[in-house]
C-alpha positions as CSV (number, residue, x, y, z in Angstrom):
1,M,128.2,115.0,115.9
2,A,127.2,117.5,113.2
3,V,124.6,116.3,110.8
4,Q,123.3,118.4,107.9
5,K,119.6,119.2,107.8
6,T,119.2,118.9,104.1
7,K,121.3,117.4,101.2
8,V,123.7,119.9,99.6
9,S,123.5,119.7,95.9
10,P,126.7,119.4,93.8
11,S,126.1,122.8,92.4
12,R,126.0,124.5,95.8
13,R,129.0,122.4,97.0
14,N,131.1,123.5,94.0
15,M,130.0,127.2,94.5
16,R,131.4,127.0,98.0
17,R,134.6,125.5,96.8
18,S,135.1,128.1,94.1
19,H,137.3,130.3,96.3
20,D,139.6,127.4,97.5
21,A,141.9,127.4,94.4
22,L,145.6,128.1,95.0
23,T,147.3,130.9,93.2
24,G,150.9,131.3,92.3
25,P,153.2,133.9,93.9
26,S,152.8,137.5,92.8
27,I,155.8,138.3,90.5
28,A,157.0,141.9,89.9
29,I,159.4,143.1,87.2
30,E,162.1,145.6,88.4
31,P,161.8,148.6,86.1
32,S,165.5,149.5,86.1
33,T,167.0,146.1,85.5
34,G,164.1,144.0,84.1
35,E,164.6,141.3,86.7
36,T,161.6,139.4,88.2
37,H,161.2,139.2,92.0
38,L,158.5,138.7,94.6
39,R,156.3,141.7,95.2
40,H,157.5,143.9,98.1
41,H,160.9,142.2,98.1
42,I,164.2,143.4,96.7
43,S,165.5,142.0,93.4
44,P,168.6,139.6,93.4
45,N,170.8,142.5,92.5
46,G,169.6,144.7,95.4
47,F,167.2,147.0,93.7
48,Y,163.8,148.0,95.0
49,R,161.4,150.2,93.1
50,G,164.1,151.3,90.7
51,K,166.6,152.3,93.4
52,K,169.7,150.4,94.6
53,V,169.1,149.7,98.3
54,I,171.8,147.1,99.1
55,Q,175.4,147.3,98.1
56,K,177.1,144.0,97.7
57,S,180.8,143.6,98.6
58,D,181.7,142.8,95.0
59,D,179.9,145.8,93.5
C-alpha cells in the first residue's frame, strides 16, 4: 500500500490540481456564413474554411 512520506499541504495539493479543470469545446466562426461550429469540422451548411465542401441534395 502506498503511504506518503510527508504531509502534503493544501497549497501544494491545490497547485497540483490547477491543471485538472475542464474546458469547453473550441468553437470556430465560419468566415463566409458566420456560423459557429467545432474547430476542424465543417459547418452545418457544408462550409469549411470559407469554401463549400459538401453539396446537399436540396442545394
